[in-house]
C-alpha positions in Angstrom: 0.0 0.0 0.0 1.4 3.4 -1.0 1.5 6.0 1.7 1.8 9.8 1.4 4.0 12.1 3.5 2.2 14.0 6.2 2.2 17.7 5.5 4.2 19.8 7.9 2.4 21.8 10.6 1.0 25.2 9.7 3.5 27.1 11.9 6.5 25.3 10.4 5.2 25.8 6.9 4.8 29.5 7.5 8.1 30.1 9.3 10.2 27.8 7.0 11.9 29.8 4.3 14.2 28.8 1.4 17.6 30.2 1.3 19.4 32.7 3.5 17.4 35.5 5.2 17.2 38.8 3.3 19.7 41.4 4.5 18.3 44.8 5.5 20.3 47.6 3.8 22.0 49.8 6.3 20.6 53.3 6.8 22.5 56.0 5.0 24.9 57.8 7.3 25.0 61.5 7.9 21.2 62.2 7.6 20.4 61.7 11.2 23.3 64.0 12.3 22.4 66.7 9.8 18.7 66.7 10.9 19.7 66.9 14.5 22.0 69.8 13.9 19.2 71.6 12.0 16.7 70.9 14.8 19.1 72.4 17.4 19.8 75.4 15.2 16.1 76.1 14.5 15.1 75.6 18.1 17.9 78.0 19.2 16.7 80.7 16.8 13.1 80.3 18.0 14.2 80.5 21.6 16.3 83.6 20.9 13.4 85.2 19.0 11.0 84.4 21.8 13.3 86.0 24.4 13.7 89.2 22.2 9.9 89.5 22.0 8.8 88.5 25.5 11.4 90.3 27.5 10.4 93.9 26.4 6.8 93.0 27.1 7.5 91.7 30.6 9.7 94.7 31.3 7.0 97.1 30.2 4.5 95.4 32.5 6.9 95.3 35.4 7.7 99.0 34.9 4.1 100.0 34.9 3.9 99.0 38.6 6.9 101.0 39.7 7.2 104.6 40.8 9.1 107.2 38.8 12.2 107.1 41.0 12.5 103.3 40.7 12.2 103.4 36.9 15.5 105.4 36.7 17.4 104.1 39.7 16.7 100.4 39.2 15.2 99.8 35.8 15.8 96.1 35.8 14.8 95.3 39.3 11.4 94.1 40.4 9.1 96.7 42.0 9.3 97.0 45.8 5.5 96.9 45.9 2.8 97.2 43.2 1.8 100.8 42.4 -1.8 100.2 41.1 -2.3 104.0 41.3 -0.3 104.3 38.1 -3.1 102.5 36.2 -5.9 104.5 37.8 -4.0 107.8 37.2 -3.4 106.9 33.5 -7.0 105.8 33.1 -8.6 108.9 34.5 -6.2 111.9 34.5 -4.7 111.1 31.1 -8.2 110.5 29.6 -7.2 107.0 28.5 -10.7 105.8 29.2 -12.1 108.1 26.5 -9.4 107.1 24.0 -10.0 103.5 24.8 -13.8 103.7 24.3 -13.3 105.6 21.0 -10.9 102.9 19.8 -13.2 100.1 20.7 -16.1 101.7 18.8 -14.0 102.5 15.7 -12.2 99.1 15.5 -15.4 97.1 16.4 -17.5 98.6 13.6 -14.7 98.7 11.1 -13.8 95.1 11.8 -17.3 93.9 11.3 -17.7 95.9 8.1 -14.4 94.7 6.8 -15.3 91.0 7.3 -18.8 91.3 5.9 -17.9 93.3 2.8 -14.6 91.5 2.3 -16.1 88.0 2.6 -18.9 88.8 0.2 -16.5 90.2 -2.4 -14.1 87.3 -2.0 -16.9 84.8 -2.3 -18.1 86.3 -5.6 -14.5 86.5 -7.0 -13.7 82.9 -6.0 -16.9 81.2 -7.0 -18.3 83.0 -10.0 -16.9 83.6 -13.5 -17.7 86.8 -15.2 -15.8 89.0 -17.7 -14.2 91.4 -15.2 -13.4 88.8 -12.5 -9.7 88.8 -12.7 -9.5 92.6 -13.3 -11.4 93.3 -10.1 -9.3 90.8 -8.2 -6.1 92.4 -9.3 -7.4 95.8 -8.4 -7.8 94.6 -4.9 -4.3 93.1 -5.0 -2.9 96.4 -6.4 -4.5 98.2 -3.5 -2.3 96.3 -1.1 0.8 97.9 -2.7 -0.5 101.4 -2.7 1.3 103.5 0.0 -1.1 105.1 2.4 1.1 108.2 2.6 0.2 109.0 -1.0 -3.5 109.0 -0.2 -3.5 111.1 2.9 -3.9 114.5 1.2 -6.6 113.6 -1.3 -8.3 111.5 1.4 -8.4 114.5 3.7 -10.2 116.7 1.1 -12.6 113.9 0.2 -13.5 113.4 3.8 -13.8 117.2 4.3 -16.2 117.5 1.3 -18.3 114.6 2.6 -18.6 116.3 6.1 -16.9 113.2 7.6 -13.7 114.8 8.8 -13.1 114.6 12.6 -15.9 112.1 13.1 -15.9 108.5 14.2 -18.1 107.2 11.3 -15.7 108.8 8.8 -12.8 107.0 10.5 -14.7 103.7 10.4 -15.2 104.0 6.7 -11.6 104.8 6.1 -10.5 101.8 8.2 -12.8 99.5 6.2 -11.5 100.8 2.8 -7.9 100.5 4.1 -8.3 96.9 5.2 -10.4 95.6 2.3 -7.6 94.8 -0.2 -5.7 92.3 2.0 -9.0 90.9 3.3 -10.3 90.1 -0.2 -7.0 88.7 -1.3 -6.8 86.4 1.7 -10.4 85.2 1.7 -10.5 84.7 -2.1 -7.8 82.1 -1.8 -9.6 80.6 1.2 -13.0 80.3 -0.5 -11.4 78.5 -3.4 -10.3 75.7 -1.1 -13.9 75.0 0.1 -15.7 72.1 -1.6 -18.1 73.1 -4.3 -20.4 70.1 -3.8 -21.9 71.6 -0.6 -23.0 74.8 -2.4 -24.3 72.8 -5.4 -26.3 70.6 -3.0 -27.8 73.7 -1.5 -28.8 75.1 -4.9 -30.4 71.8 -5.8 -32.5 72.0 -2.6 -33.7 75.4 -3.6 -31.5 77.7 -1.5 -30.8 81.1 -2.9 -27.3 82.5 -3.4 -27.7 84.8 -0.3 -28.8 81.9 1.9 -26.1 79.6 0.6 -23.5 82.2 1.4 -24.6 83.2 4.9 -25.8 79.9 6.2 -23.5 77.4 4.5 -20.3 78.9 3.0 -19.7 81.6 5.6 -19.7 79.1 8.5 -17.4 76.8 6.6 -15.0 79.8 6.2 -14.8 80.5 10.0 -11.1 79.6 10.4 -10.2 82.1 7.6 -12.5 84.8 9.0 -10.9 84.5 12.4 -7.4 84.6 11.0 -8.0 87.7 8.8 -10.0 89.2 11.6 -7.0 89.0 14.0 -4.7 90.6 11.4 -7.2 93.4 10.8 -7.7 93.9 14.5 -3.9 94.3 15.0 -3.6 96.8 12.2 -6.6 98.8 13.0 -6.0 98.9 16.8 -2.4 100.2 16.3 -3.2 102.6 13.4 -1.8 106.0 14.0 -1.3 107.8 10.7 -4.9 107.8 9.5 -6.5 109.1 12.8 -3.8 111.7 13.2 -4.6 113.2 9.8 -8.4 112.7 9.7 -9.3 113.0 13.3 -8.0 116.0 15.2 -11.1 116.5 17.4 -10.0 116.0 21.1 -13.3 114.1 22.0 -12.9 111.7 19.0 -9.2 110.7 19.4 -8.2 107.1 19.5 -5.8 105.2 21.8 -2.7 105.6 19.6 -3.2 109.4 19.6 -3.7 109.4 23.4 -0.5 107.5 23.9 1.5 110.0 21.8 0.0 112.9 23.7 0.8 111.2 27.0 4.4 110.6 25.9 4.8 114.2 24.7 3.5 115.5 28.0 6.2 113.7 29.9 8.7 116.4 29.0 6.8 118.7 31.4 5.2 116.4 34.0 7.6 113.5 34.2 4.8 110.9 34.8 6.7 108.0 33.3 4.9 105.4 35.5 1.6 106.6 34.1 3.0 106.4 30.6 4.0 102.8 31.0 0.7 102.0 32.5 -1.1 103.5 29.5 1.2 101.6 27.2 0.3 98.3 28.8 -3.4 99.2 28.6 -3.0 99.5 24.9 -1.1 96.2 24.5 -3.4 94.0 26.6 -6.4 93.8 24.2 -4.1 92.7 21.3 -2.3 90.1 23.4 -5.6 88.7 24.8 -7.1 88.5 21.3 -4.2 86.6 19.9 -3.9 84.2 22.9 -7.6 83.4 22.8 -7.7 82.8 19.0 -4.2 81.4 18.5 -5.3 78.0 17.4 -7.9 79.4 15.0 -5.3 81.7 13.4 -3.0 78.8 12.8 -5.8 76.7 11.4 -7.0 79.4 9.1 -3.5 80.0 7.7 -2.9 76.3 7.1 -6.4 75.3 5.9 -5.6 75.9 2.3 -2.5 73.7 2.4 -4.4 70.9 4.2 -7.5 70.7 2.0 
C-alpha cells in the first residue's frame, strides 16, 4: 500500500523559508546627524526670537507697577511693591478711558464691516466667473501695494467734502477701505479651497445665493475669517497715521493718539509710570485677542494647504 507524506504543521510551513534571510540595507549615514543639527539650530533661533519678543513686554508690564524714581534708579529690578495707582491715574487723568472707548467703537464697527464686505466680495470672485473677475481681483491686489502716505492729502479733502472729517463714522469708513484689499486677497484664496459640492447641493435643494453664502459657505470659512479678523484687528488697533490726519477733534481721538499725547506731556510732567501703565493698557487687548484665538489663526493659515 502506497503512503503519502504527512504535510508539515502550519506554523512550520509559514516560518520555514528557502535560502538565507534577506539582508536589510544599512541606513544612510549622515542624515540623522544633519537633521539633529538643524533641529538644534532652528530651536535655538526660535528661543532667541521668543526672548527678544517676550522680555520687552515683561519689562513694560513690570515698569508700569513702579514709581518714577525706581524706573530710573533700578530699571531692571522688580518693584518693591505694586503701584496700582499708576493705572488708575493713566485711566482717569490722562483720559485713557475716553481714548480706549473711541478705539473700541471704531475698531469694532470697522472690523465687522471689513469682514462682511470682504467676505462677500471674496466669495463672488472665488466662485463665479464673469468678464471682469480677474481685473477686479487684481485691483484689490494692487490696493495692497498702494502706499497710504500718497493717499493722505486727497483723502483729507474727500472726507472734508463729505462732512466726515473729525468724526468716528468717517474714520470707520476709512479703516474699512484701508483693510479691504488684503481681506479680499486672503479670503478669495480661502474660499477657493472650500468644496463646491456643498454649495451645489444647497442650490439643488432650492436655496438662494444669499442663503447659501450666509448659512453654508460663511460658517465653513470660519477659520479664515478668524485669521483675517485678527490681522485686521492688530492693524486697526495700532493705526496712528490715519487718525492723526483725519481726526483732530479731542473728543474723538483714539488710543494711539492718546499714547502719543501722553508721551509728549512727559517732557513737562515726568509721569513715566503713568506712561508705561497706558502703554500696557494699549497692549493688553491685542495680546488677549491673539492668545484666545491662537489655534484658530494657525488653522486658518494652514487650511488651504491641508485641503
